[in-house]
ZADO-1210 file (C-alpha; in nm, 4 decimals, padded with zeros to 6 digits):
<atoms>
<atom x="00.0000" y="00.0000" z="00.0000" code="MET" pos="1"/>
<atom x="00.1321" y="00.3424" z="-00.0930" code="LEU" pos="2"/>
<atom x="00.2195" y="00.5795" z="00.1894" code="LYS" pos="3"/>
<atom x="00.1072" y="00.9383" z="00.2494" code="THR" pos="4"/>
<atom x="00.3521" y="01.2194" z="00.3268" code="ALA" pos="5"/>
<atom x="00.2779" y="01.5633" z="00.4709" code="PHE" pos="6"/>
<atom x="00.4851" y="01.8626" z="00.3588" code="VAL" pos="7"/>
<atom x="00.4961" y="02.2131" z="00.5035" code="PHE" pos="8"/>
<atom x="00.5519" y="02.5448" z="00.3217" code="PRO" pos="9"/>
<atom x="00.8313" y="02.7967" z="00.3645" code="GLY" pos="10"/>
<atom x="00.8691" y="03.1691" z="00.3107" code="GLN" pos="11"/>
<atom x="00.6800" y="03.3024" z="00.0144" code="GLY" pos="12"/>
<atom x="00.3618" y="03.1155" z="00.1056" code="SER" pos="13"/>
<atom x="00.2498" y="03.3703" z="00.3655" code="GLN" pos="14"/>
<atom x="-00.0478" y="03.5993" z="00.3086" code="SER" pos="15"/>
<atom x="-00.2669" y="03.8171" z="00.5263" code="VAL" pos="16"/>
<atom x="-00.5610" y="03.6036" z="00.6400" code="GLY" pos="17"/>
<atom x="-00.3767" y="03.2712" z="00.6355" code="MET" pos="18"/>
<atom x="-00.5331" y="03.0002" z="00.8568" code="ALA" pos="19"/>
<atom x="-00.8155" y="03.2325" z="00.9668" code="LYS" pos="20"/>
<atom x="-01.0826" y="02.9871" z="00.8516" code="SER" pos="21"/>
<atom x="-00.9353" y="02.7247" z="01.0863" code="PHE" pos="22"/>
<atom x="-00.9090" y="02.9756" z="01.3708" code="TYR" pos="23"/>
<atom x="-01.2716" y="03.0810" z="01.3281" code="ASP" pos="24"/>
<atom x="-01.4012" y="02.7231" z="01.3173" code="SER" pos="25"/>
<atom x="-01.1860" y="02.5183" z="01.5552" code="PHE" pos="26"/>
<atom x="-01.0763" y="02.5719" z="01.9162" code="ASP" pos="27"/>
<atom x="-00.7731" y="02.3553" z="01.8415" code="THR" pos="28"/>
<atom x="-00.6465" y="02.6173" z="01.5966" code="ALA" pos="29"/>
<atom x="-00.7178" y="02.9005" z="01.8413" code="LYS" pos="30"/>
<atom x="-00.5123" y="02.7241" z="02.1063" code="LYS" pos="31"/>
<atom x="-00.2191" y="02.6881" z="01.8655" code="ALA" pos="32"/>
<atom x="-00.2244" y="03.0598" z="01.7905" code="PHE" pos="33"/>
<atom x="-00.2531" y="03.1393" z="02.1629" code="ASP" pos="34"/>
<atom x="00.0570" y="02.9281" z="02.2310" code="GLU" pos="35"/>
<atom x="00.2446" y="03.1054" z="01.9521" code="ALA" pos="36"/>
<atom x="00.1367" y="03.4457" z="02.0861" code="SER" pos="37"/>
<atom x="00.2654" y="03.3578" z="02.4326" code="THR" pos="38"/>
<atom x="00.5980" y="03.2416" z="02.2897" code="ALA" pos="39"/>
<atom x="00.6382" y="03.5584" z="02.0818" code="MET" pos="40"/>
<atom x="00.4826" y="03.8071" z="02.3280" code="SER" pos="41"/>
<atom x="00.2873" y="03.9230" z="02.0240" code="LEU" pos="42"/>
<atom x="-00.0694" y="03.8663" z="01.9027" code="ASP" pos="43"/>
<atom x="00.0080" y="03.6159" z="01.6274" code="MET" pos="44"/>
<atom x="-00.3554" y="03.5772" z="01.5225" code="ALA" pos="45"/>
<atom x="-00.3781" y="03.9520" z="01.4603" code="LYS" pos="46"/>
<atom x="-00.0496" y="03.9483" z="01.2678" code="LEU" pos="47"/>
<atom x="-00.1609" y="03.6597" z="01.0454" code="CYS" pos="48"/>
<atom x="-00.5181" y="03.7748" z="00.9910" code="PHE" pos="49"/>
<atom x="-00.4797" y="04.1531" z="00.9765" code="GLU" pos="50"/>
<atom x="-00.1145" y="04.2172" z="00.8964" code="GLY" pos="51"/>
<atom x="-00.0095" y="04.4728" z="00.8008" code="PRO" pos="52"/>
<atom x="00.1471" y="04.2942" z="00.5055" code="GLU" pos="53"/>
<atom x="00.4743" y="04.4844" z="00.5471" code="GLU" pos="54"/>
<atom x="00.5162" y="04.3439" z="00.8986" code="LEU" pos="55"/>
<atom x="00.4069" y="03.9920" z="00.8042" code="LEU" pos="56"/>
<atom x="00.6643" y="03.9908" z="00.5222" code="ASN" pos="57"/>
<atom x="00.9536" y="04.0810" z="00.7526" code="ARG" pos="58"/>
<atom x="01.1603" y="03.7649" z="00.7818" code="THR" pos="59"/>
<atom x="01.1670" y="03.7551" z="01.1616" code="GLU" pos="60"/>
<atom x="00.7849" y="03.7637" z="01.1691" code="TYR" pos="61"/>
<atom x="00.7141" y="03.5636" z="00.8532" code="THR" pos="62"/>
<atom x="00.8870" y="03.2577" z="00.9936" code="GLN" pos="63"/>
<atom x="00.6984" y="03.2220" z="01.3250" code="PRO" pos="64"/>
<atom x="00.3730" y="03.3233" z="01.1543" code="ALA" pos="65"/>
<atom x="00.3995" y="03.0482" z="00.8937" code="LEU" pos="66"/>
<atom x="00.4998" y="02.7958" z="01.1583" code="LEU" pos="67"/>
<atom x="00.1988" y="02.8907" z="01.3715" code="ALA" pos="68"/>
<atom x="-00.0453" y="02.8792" z="01.0787" code="ALA" pos="69"/>
<atom x="00.0818" y="02.5419" z="00.9578" code="SER" pos="70"/>
<atom x="00.0770" y="02.3790" z="01.3023" code="ILE" pos="71"/>
<atom x="-00.2736" y="02.5154" z="01.3689" code="ALA" pos="72"/>
<atom x="-00.3856" y="02.3551" z="01.0418" code="THR" pos="73"/>
<atom x="-00.2139" y="02.0255" z="01.1204" code="LEU" pos="74"/>
<atom x="-00.3637" y="02.0075" z="01.4695" code="ARG" pos="75"/>
<atom x="-00.7132" y="02.0460" z="01.3276" code="VAL" pos="76"/>
<atom x="-00.6434" y="01.7673" z="01.0803" code="LEU" pos="77"/>
<atom x="-00.5051" y="01.5430" z="01.3550" code="ASN" pos="78"/>
<atom x="-00.8120" y="01.6150" z="01.5685" code="GLU" pos="79"/>
<atom x="-01.0469" y="01.5071" z="01.2907" code="LYS" pos="80"/>
<atom x="-00.8759" y="01.1812" z="01.1960" code="THR" pos="81"/>
<atom x="-00.6653" y="00.9109" z="01.3572" code="SER" pos="82"/>
<atom x="-00.4651" y="00.8845" z="01.0336" code="PHE" pos="83"/>
<atom x="-00.0998" y="00.9826" z="01.0638" code="ARG" pos="84"/>
<atom x="00.1417" y="01.0473" z="00.7808" code="ALA" pos="85"/>
<atom x="00.4267" y="00.8065" z="00.7136" code="ALA" pos="86"/>
<atom x="00.6800" y="01.0886" z="00.6801" code="CYS" pos="87"/>
<atom x="00.7199" y="01.4668" z="00.6810" code="PHE" pos="88"/>
<atom x="00.9228" y="01.7266" z="00.4942" code="ALA" pos="89"/>
<atom x="00.9277" y="02.1042" z="00.4798" code="GLY" pos="90"/>
<atom x="01.0735" y="02.3618" z="00.2430" code="HIS" pos="91"/>
<atom x="01.3419" y="02.5636" z="00.4258" code="SER" pos="92"/>
<atom x="01.1502" y="02.7165" z="00.7199" code="LEU" pos="93"/>
<atom x="00.8942" y="02.4383" z="00.6688" code="GLY" pos="94"/>
<atom x="01.1490" y="02.1876" z="00.7967" code="GLU" pos="95"/>
<atom x="01.0978" y="02.3382" z="01.1438" code="TYR" pos="96"/>
<atom x="00.7229" y="02.2792" z="01.1098" code="THR" pos="97"/>
<atom x="00.7958" y="01.9185" z="01.0131" code="ALA" pos="98"/>
<atom x="01.0176" y="01.8761" z="01.3187" code="LEU" pos="99"/>
<atom x="00.7467" y="02.0180" z="01.5456" code="VAL" pos="100"/>
<atom x="00.4913" y="01.7884" z="01.3823" code="ALA" pos="101"/>
<atom x="00.7193" y="01.4909" z="01.4499" code="SER" pos="102"/>
<atom x="00.7736" y="01.5829" z="01.8149" code="GLY" pos="103"/>
<atom x="01.1429" y="01.6568" z="01.7646" code="ALA" pos="104"/>
<atom x="01.0962" y="02.0245" z="01.8573" code="LEU" pos="105"/>
<atom x="00.8598" y="02.1817" z="02.1084" code="ASP" pos="106"/>
<atom x="00.6149" y="02.4187" z="01.9361" code="PHE" pos="107"/>
<atom x="00.6745" y="02.7205" z="02.1606" code="LYS" pos="108"/>
<atom x="01.0514" y="02.6745" z="02.1526" code="GLU" pos="109"/>
<atom x="01.0379" y="02.6444" z="01.7740" code="ALA" pos="110"/>
<atom x="00.8370" y="02.9684" z="01.7468" code="ILE" pos="111"/>
<atom x="01.1042" y="03.1544" z="01.9421" code="ARG" pos="112"/>
<atom x="01.3805" y="02.9787" z="01.7490" code="LEU" pos="113"/>
<atom x="01.2562" y="03.0686" z="01.4010" code="VAL" pos="114"/>
<atom x="01.1962" y="03.4288" z="01.5117" code="HIS" pos="115"/>
<atom x="01.5639" y="03.4466" z="01.6088" code="LEU" pos="116"/>
<atom x="01.6594" y="03.2630" z="01.2909" code="ARG" pos="117"/>
<atom x="01.4942" y="03.5396" z="01.0908" code="GLY" pos="118"/>
<atom x="01.6783" y="03.8070" z="01.2876" code="ILE" pos="119"/>
<atom x="02.0116" y="03.6287" z="01.2450" code="PHE" pos="120"/>
<atom x="01.9546" y="03.5937" z="00.8705" code="MET" pos="121"/>
<atom x="01.8680" y="03.9609" z="00.8371" code="GLN" pos="122"/>
<atom x="02.1640" y="04.0779" z="01.0442" code="GLU" pos="123"/>
<atom x="02.4157" y="03.8527" z="00.8685" code="SER" pos="124"/>
<atom x="02.4234" y="04.0615" z="00.5542" code="VAL" pos="125"/>
<atom x="02.3896" y="04.4413" z="00.5201" code="PRO" pos="126"/>
<atom x="02.1078" y="04.5625" z="00.2965" code="ALA" pos="127"/>
<atom x="02.1973" y="04.5404" z="-00.0716" code="GLY" pos="128"/>
<atom x="02.4946" y="04.3072" z="-00.0258" code="VAL" pos="129"/>
<atom x="02.3030" y="03.9879" z="-00.1031" code="GLY" pos="130"/>
<atom x="02.0369" y="03.8884" z="-00.3524" code="LYS" pos="131"/>
<atom x="01.8286" y="03.5928" z="-00.4725" code="MET" pos="132"/>
<atom x="01.6975" y="03.5226" z="-00.8215" code="CYS" pos="133"/>
<atom x="01.4800" y="03.2487" z="-00.9728" code="ALA" pos="134"/>
<atom x="01.5990" y="03.0886" z="-01.2958" code="ILE" pos="135"/>
<atom x="01.3272" y="02.9096" z="-01.4912" code="ILE" pos="136"/>
<atom x="01.3924" y="02.6860" z="-01.7883" code="GLY" pos="137"/>
<atom x="01.7435" y="02.5603" z="-01.7139" code="LEU" pos="138"/>
<atom x="01.8497" y="02.2407" z="-01.5382" code="GLY" pos="139"/>
<atom x="02.0671" y="02.2176" z="-01.2285" code="LEU" pos="140"/>
<atom x="02.3841" y="02.1274" z="-01.4204" code="ALA" pos="141"/>
<atom x="02.3579" y="02.4426" z="-01.6318" code="ASP" pos="142"/>
<atom x="02.2770" y="02.6602" z="-01.3314" code="VAL" pos="143"/>
<atom x="02.5686" y="02.5152" z="-01.1342" code="GLN" pos="144"/>
<atom x="02.8064" y="02.5870" z="-01.4242" code="THR" pos="145"/>
<atom x="02.6769" y="02.9429" z="-01.4461" code="ILE" pos="146"/>
<atom x="02.7187" y="02.9974" z="-01.0709" code="CYS" pos="147"/>
<atom x="03.0726" y="02.8587" z="-01.0785" code="ASP" pos="148"/>
<atom x="03.1609" y="03.0916" z="-01.3664" code="SER" pos="149"/>
<atom x="03.0043" y="03.3975" z="-01.2011" code="ALA" pos="150"/>
<atom x="03.1673" y="03.3470" z="-00.8609" code="SER" pos="151"/>
<atom x="03.4942" y="03.4759" z="-00.7236" code="ILE" pos="152"/>
<atom x="03.6297" y="03.4293" z="-00.3696" code="ASP" pos="153"/>
<atom x="03.4902" y="03.7605" z="-00.2491" code="SER" pos="154"/>
<atom x="03.1561" y="03.7353" z="-00.4311" code="ALA" pos="155"/>
<atom x="02.9933" y="03.3945" z="-00.4619" code="GLN" pos="156"/>
<atom x="02.6611" y="03.2797" z="-00.6038" code="VAL" pos="157"/>
<atom x="02.5200" y="02.9289" z="-00.5555" code="VAL" pos="158"/>
<atom x="02.2080" y="02.7253" z="-00.6335" code="PRO" pos="159"/>
<atom x="01.9932" y="02.7796" z="-00.3229" code="ALA" pos="160"/>
<atom x="01.6505" y="02.6247" z="-00.3841" code="ASN" pos="161"/>
<atom x="01.6313" y="02.3319" z="-00.6259" code="ILE" pos="162"/>
<atom x="01.2543" y="02.3594" z="-00.6501" code="ASN" pos="163"/>
<atom x="01.1821" y="02.1620" z="-00.9667" code="SER" pos="164"/>
<atom x="01.3891" y="02.0233" z="-01.2543" code="PRO" pos="165"/>
<atom x="01.3657" y="02.3601" z="-01.4304" code="GLU" pos="166"/>
<atom x="01.3068" y="02.6077" z="-01.1462" code="GLN" pos="167"/>
<atom x="01.6169" y="02.6855" z="-00.9471" code="ILE" pos="168"/>
<atom x="01.6742" y="02.9830" z="-00.7202" code="VAL" pos="169"/>
<atom x="02.0261" y="03.1203" z="-00.6940" code="ILE" pos="170"/>
<atom x="02.1568" y="03.3172" z="-00.3973" code="SER" pos="171"/>
<atom x="02.4666" y="03.5055" z="-00.2899" code="GLY" pos="172"/>
<atom x="02.6529" y="03.8314" z="-00.3338" code="ALA" pos="173"/>
<atom x="02.4521" y="04.0830" z="-00.5376" code="SER" pos="174"/>
<atom x="02.7211" y="04.1391" z="-00.8008" code="ALA" pos="175"/>
<atom x="02.7696" y="03.7657" z="-00.8594" code="ALA" pos="176"/>
<atom x="02.3930" y="03.7034" z="-00.8736" code="VAL" pos="177"/>
<atom x="02.3568" y="03.9783" z="-01.1360" code="ASP" pos="178"/>
<atom x="02.6340" y="03.8255" z="-01.3477" code="ILE" pos="179"/>
<atom x="02.4805" y="03.4785" z="-01.3166" code="ALA" pos="180"/>
<atom x="02.1369" y="03.6131" z="-01.4102" code="ALA" pos="181"/>
<atom x="02.2780" y="03.7657" z="-01.7282" code="GLY" pos="182"/>
<atom x="02.4566" y="03.4414" z="-01.8146" code="MET" pos="183"/>
<atom x="02.1343" y="03.2449" z="-01.7596" code="ALA" pos="184"/>
<atom x="01.9507" y="03.4667" z="-02.0064" code="LYS" pos="185"/>
<atom x="02.2281" y="03.4193" z="-02.2606" code="ASP" pos="186"/>
<atom x="02.2090" y="03.0423" z="-02.2102" code="ARG" pos="187"/>
<atom x="01.8377" y="03.0417" z="-02.2907" code="GLY" pos="188"/>
<atom x="01.6542" y="03.0571" z="-01.9593" code="ALA" pos="189"/>
<atom x="01.2810" y="03.1131" z="-02.0104" code="LYS" pos="190"/>
<atom x="01.2613" y="03.3576" z="-01.7205" code="MET" pos="191"/>
<atom x="01.5022" y="03.5179" z="-01.4762" code="VAL" pos="192"/>
<atom x="01.3145" y="03.6704" z="-01.1837" code="VAL" pos="193"/>
<atom x="01.4788" y="03.8712" z="-00.9034" code="PRO" pos="194"/>
<atom x="01.3153" y="03.7805" z="-00.5704" code="LEU" pos="195"/>
<atom x="01.1961" y="04.0425" z="-00.3254" code="GLN" pos="196"/>
<atom x="01.3831" y="03.9067" z="-00.0251" code="VAL" pos="197"/>
<atom x="01.5984" y="04.0809" z="00.2320" code="SER" pos="198"/>
<atom x="01.8499" y="03.8014" z="00.2960" code="ALA" pos="199"/>
<atom x="02.0392" y="03.5702" z="00.0562" code="PRO" pos="200"/>
<atom x="01.9225" y="03.2429" z="00.2117" code="SER" pos="201"/>
<atom x="02.1011" y="02.9108" z="00.1643" code="HIS" pos="202"/>
<atom x="02.4288" y="03.0713" z="00.0592" code="SER" pos="203"/>
<atom x="02.7746" y="03.1130" z="00.2173" code="PRO" pos="204"/>
<atom x="02.6691" y="03.4631" z="00.3281" code="LEU" pos="205"/>
<atom x="02.4552" y="03.2962" z="00.5971" code="MET" pos="206"/>
<atom x="02.7573" y="03.1479" z="00.7782" code="GLU" pos="207"/>
<atom x="02.7376" y="03.3911" z="01.0694" code="ASN" pos="208"/>
<atom x="02.3630" y="03.3297" z="01.1042" code="ALA" pos="209"/>
<atom x="02.4325" y="02.9561" z="01.1160" code="ALA" pos="210"/>
<atom x="02.6843" y="03.0024" z="01.3977" code="LEU" pos="211"/>
<atom x="02.4395" y="03.2126" z="01.5996" code="ARG" pos="212"/>
<atom x="02.1586" y="02.9645" z="01.5344" code="LEU" pos="213"/>
<atom x="02.3765" y="02.6816" z="01.6620" code="GLY" pos="214"/>
<atom x="02.4185" y="02.8579" z="01.9975" code="LYS" pos="215"/>
<atom x="02.0399" y="02.8894" z="02.0304" code="GLU" pos="216"/>
<atom x="01.9878" y="02.5247" z="01.9372" code="LEU" pos="217"/>
<atom x="02.2231" y="02.4298" z="02.2213" code="ASP" pos="218"/>
<atom x="01.9726" y="02.5847" z="02.4641" code="LYS" pos="219"/>
<atom x="01.6691" y="02.3784" z="02.3650" code="ILE" pos="220"/>
<atom x="01.5650" y="02.0151" z="02.3959" code="THR" pos="221"/>
<atom x="01.5632" y="01.8112" z="02.0747" code="ILE" pos="222"/>
<atom x="01.3890" y="01.4732" z="02.0692" code="ASN" pos="223"/>
<atom x="01.3948" y="01.1779" z="01.8326" code="ASP" pos="224"/>
<atom x="01.1300" y="01.2384" z="01.5632" code="PRO" pos="225"/>
<atom x="00.8299" y="01.0085" z="01.6066" code="SER" pos="226"/>
<atom x="00.7820" y="01.0214" z="01.2284" code="ILE" pos="227"/>
<atom x="01.0780" y="01.0489" z="00.9855" code="PRO" pos="228"/>
<atom x="01.1560" y="01.4004" z="00.8587" code="VAL" pos="229"/>
<atom x="01.3390" y="01.4372" z="00.5270" code="TYR" pos="230"/>
<atom x="01.6108" y="01.6987" z="00.5687" code="SER" pos="231"/>
<atom x="01.6680" y="01.9833" z="00.3247" code="ASN" pos="232"/>
<atom x="02.0431" y="01.9295" z="00.3329" code="VAL" pos="233"/>
<atom x="02.0683" y="01.5553" z="00.2671" code="GLU" pos="234"/>
<atom x="01.7215" y="01.4710" z="00.1285" code="ALA" pos="235"/>
<atom x="01.7204" y="01.1658" z="00.3546" code="GLU" pos="236"/>
<atom x="01.4866" y="01.0745" z="00.6417" code="PRO" pos="237"/>
<atom x="01.6023" y="01.1754" z="00.9886" code="VAL" pos="238"/>
<atom x="01.4872" y="00.9407" z="01.2653" code="THR" pos="239"/>
<atom x="01.7240" y="01.0305" z="01.5493" code="GLN" pos="240"/>
<atom x="01.7879" y="01.3586" z="01.7266" code="LYS" pos="241"/>
<atom x="02.1663" y="01.3439" z="01.7002" code="GLY" pos="242"/>
<atom x="02.1916" y="01.5023" z="01.3542" code="MET" pos="243"/>
<atom x="01.9125" y="01.7592" z="01.3807" code="ILE" pos="244"/>
<atom x="02.1134" y="02.0519" z="01.5183" code="LYS" pos="245"/>
<atom x="02.3881" y="02.0103" z="01.2587" code="GLU" pos="246"/>
<atom x="02.1383" y="01.9768" z="00.9739" code="LEU" pos="247"/>
<atom x="01.9450" y="02.2894" z="01.0789" code="LEU" pos="248"/>
<atom x="02.2675" y="02.4908" z="01.0962" code="CYS" pos="249"/>
<atom x="02.3914" y="02.3580" z="00.7608" code="ARG" pos="250"/>
<atom x="02.0519" y="02.4304" z="00.6096" code="GLN" pos="251"/>
<atom x="02.1198" y="02.8059" z="00.6218" code="LEU" pos="252"/>
<atom x="02.4244" y="02.7760" z="00.3964" code="THR" pos="253"/>
<atom x="02.3208" y="02.4738" z="00.1874" code="SER" pos="254"/>
<atom x="02.0681" y="02.4346" z="-00.0954" code="PRO" pos="255"/>
<atom x="01.7121" y="02.3165" z="-00.0357" code="VAL" pos="256"/>
<atom x="01.7114" y="01.9880" z="-00.2296" code="ARG" pos="257"/>
<atom x="01.3371" y="01.9803" z="-00.2881" code="TRP" pos="258"/>
<atom x="01.3531" y="01.7764" z="-00.6089" code="VAL" pos="259"/>
<atom x="01.5608" y="01.5091" z="-00.4361" code="ASP" pos="260"/>
<atom x="01.3310" y="01.5095" z="-00.1318" code="ILE" pos="261"/>
<atom x="01.0180" y="01.4500" z="-00.3402" code="VAL" pos="262"/>
<atom x="01.1837" y="01.1796" z="-00.5490" code="ARG" pos="263"/>
<atom x="01.3238" y="01.0093" z="-00.2384" code="LYS" pos="264"/>
<atom x="00.9871" y="01.0117" z="-00.0638" code="MET" pos="265"/>
<atom x="00.8301" y="00.8505" z="-00.3698" code="LYS" pos="266"/>
<atom x="01.1088" y="00.5910" z="-00.3884" code="ALA" pos="267"/>
<atom x="01.0425" y="00.5145" z="-00.0217" code="ASP" pos="268"/>
<atom x="00.6758" y="00.4456" z="-00.0985" code="GLY" pos="269"/>
<atom x="00.4927" y="00.7790" z="-00.0793" code="ALA" pos="270"/>
<atom x="00.2186" y="00.7855" z="-00.3417" code="GLY" pos="271"/>
<atom x="00.0268" y="01.0838" z="-00.1990" code="THR" pos="272"/>
<atom x="00.1699" y="01.4092" z="-00.0671" code="ILE" pos="273"/>
<atom x="-00.0483" y="01.6582" z="00.1200" code="ILE" pos="274"/>
<atom x="00.0677" y="02.0173" z="00.1621" code="GLU" pos="275"/>
<atom x="-00.0433" y="02.1306" z="00.5080" code="VAL" pos="276"/>
<atom x="-00.0449" y="02.5059" z="00.5605" code="GLY" pos="277"/>
<atom x="-00.0763" y="02.8334" z="00.3707" code="PRO" pos="278"/>
<atom x="-00.0536" y="02.8517" z="-00.0077" code="GLY" pos="279"/>
<atom x="-00.0137" y="02.5951" z="-00.2821" code="LYS" pos="280"/>
<atom x="00.3502" y="02.6478" z="-00.3747" code="VAL" pos="281"/>
<atom x="00.4749" y="02.2994" z="-00.2849" code="LEU" pos="282"/>
<atom x="00.1776" y="02.1284" z="-00.4486" code="THR" pos="283"/>
<atom x="00.2665" y="02.2990" z="-00.7763" code="GLY" pos="284"/>
<atom x="00.6342" y="02.2102" z="-00.7460" code="LEU" pos="285"/>
<atom x="00.5589" y="01.8445" z="-00.6717" code="ILE" pos="286"/>
<atom x="00.3498" y="01.8193" z="-00.9891" code="LYS" pos="287"/>
<atom x="00.6427" y="01.9560" z="-01.1897" code="ARG" pos="288"/>
<atom x="00.8755" y="01.7017" z="-01.0304" code="ILE" pos="289"/>
<atom x="00.6554" y="01.3932" z="-01.0713" code="ASP" pos="290"/>
<atom x="00.3039" y="01.3988" z="-01.2176" code="LYS" pos="291"/>
<atom x="00.2355" y="01.0451" z="-01.0896" code="GLU" pos="292"/>
<atom x="00.2303" y="01.1568" z="-00.7265" code="ILE" pos="293"/>
<atom x="-00.1189" y="01.2344" z="-00.5963" code="ASN" pos="294"/>
<atom x="-00.1295" y="01.5785" z="-00.4357" code="THR" pos="295"/>
<atom x="-00.3681" y="01.7653" z="-00.2102" code="LEU" pos="296"/>
<atom x="-00.3308" y="02.0873" z="-00.0229" code="ASN" pos="297"/>
<atom x="-00.4925" y="02.1898" z="00.3038" code="LEU" pos="298"/>
<atom x="-00.4811" y="02.5672" z="00.3353" code="LYS" pos="299"/>
<atom x="-00.8437" y="02.6509" z="00.4192" code="GLU" pos="300"/>
<atom x="-01.1050" y="02.4868" z="00.6413" code="ALA" pos="301"/>
<atom x="-01.3055" y="02.4234" z="00.3236" code="ALA" pos="302"/>
<atom x="-01.0258" y="02.1869" z="00.2105" code="ASP" pos="303"/>
<atom x="-01.0652" y="01.9693" z="00.5197" code="LEU" pos="304"/>
<atom x="-01.3452" y="01.7454" z="00.3948" code="GLU" pos="305"/>
<atom x="-01.1549" y="01.6599" z="00.0772" code="LYS" pos="306"/>
<atom x="-00.8375" y="01.5855" z="00.2727" code="ALA" pos="307"/>
<atom x="-01.0234" y="01.3656" z="00.5210" code="LEU" pos="308"/>
<atom x="-01.1868" y="01.1781" z="00.2350" code="GLY" pos="309"/>
<atom x="-00.8497" y="01.1118" z="00.0764" code="ALA" pos="310"/>
<atom x="-00.7024" y="00.9890" z="00.4045" code="LEU" pos="311"/>
</atoms>
C-alpha cells in the first residue's frame, strides 16, 4: 500500500488572512495561535489575519507566523482523523514545522527559534549586499556551471533552492547574482526573476547566522522524531535527534534539495503528498517534479473534507 507524506511550506507562502478559517471554526487552531502568541509576546492571530502585510513579510515575523499557521492547520487535521502520515518534509523554514509535527521540537521553543533565525539571517548581511533570483527553464547542471563561472572568492553565487527540474533559485553576493542572471539569459533561460527578499538564504553569506543559530539550538531540547523528517540538506529521512542541530545549521548555507526530497519520498513508498499550511507552492512544485504523485493541499477549512476523504 502506498504511503502518504505531509509537507509544510516555507517563506513566500504567507499571506494576510492565512489560517483564519481554521481559527474561526476550531478551538484547536485558536489554542495553537494562543501558544504562539505567548511564545512571541505578540498577538500572532492579529499578525496573520490583519497584517499589516509589510510586517508579516519581515523575515523575523514571517517565519513564526507560517509555523503557527501550519501547526494550527495540522492540529485540526489530527483532531479530525486518527490517520498519521508516514513521513514529513518542509521547504526551508517548513522543515521546522515538520520537526514540530514529528515531536522533535517543542512548538513554543520552535516559534522563538525561528523568530531568532529570521533576525540572524537579516543581520548577517547588510542591505543590498546579497540577492536571490529564480531561474526558470534551465536544469541544475547548467545553473551550477553558471554559478561557478560567475563566482569569485569575495563574491559567490550558488544554487539555493532546487525547486523543480527547471526552477532553481540562486543566492549570494549581489554582483555575482547579477552576473549569473545575465549568463542564464544568454544560455536560454525562459525567465530570470529577481526575488523580493531581504536576505540571501542558503548561501555562504549565511555562515554567521548559522553560527548564531547553533548557539540557540544548544539551549533547547531536541527529541527523536516520532515520524521520519526528510532533511533539506541531505534529502534523507532523519529518525534520530543526534543530527538535527547540525542539519538545521547547515541548512542556512546549503541548498534546499526539494527535487531530491520528493523523489526520495516517492522511492520510499509515498504515493500521496499533502501540503499542510498556507498557499499551494509545494503542491505545484511536486506536480512539476513527478506527475504520478497524488497531491492535495490543506490551506483553508473548506479543504478539510476533501483531505479527510483522501485519508
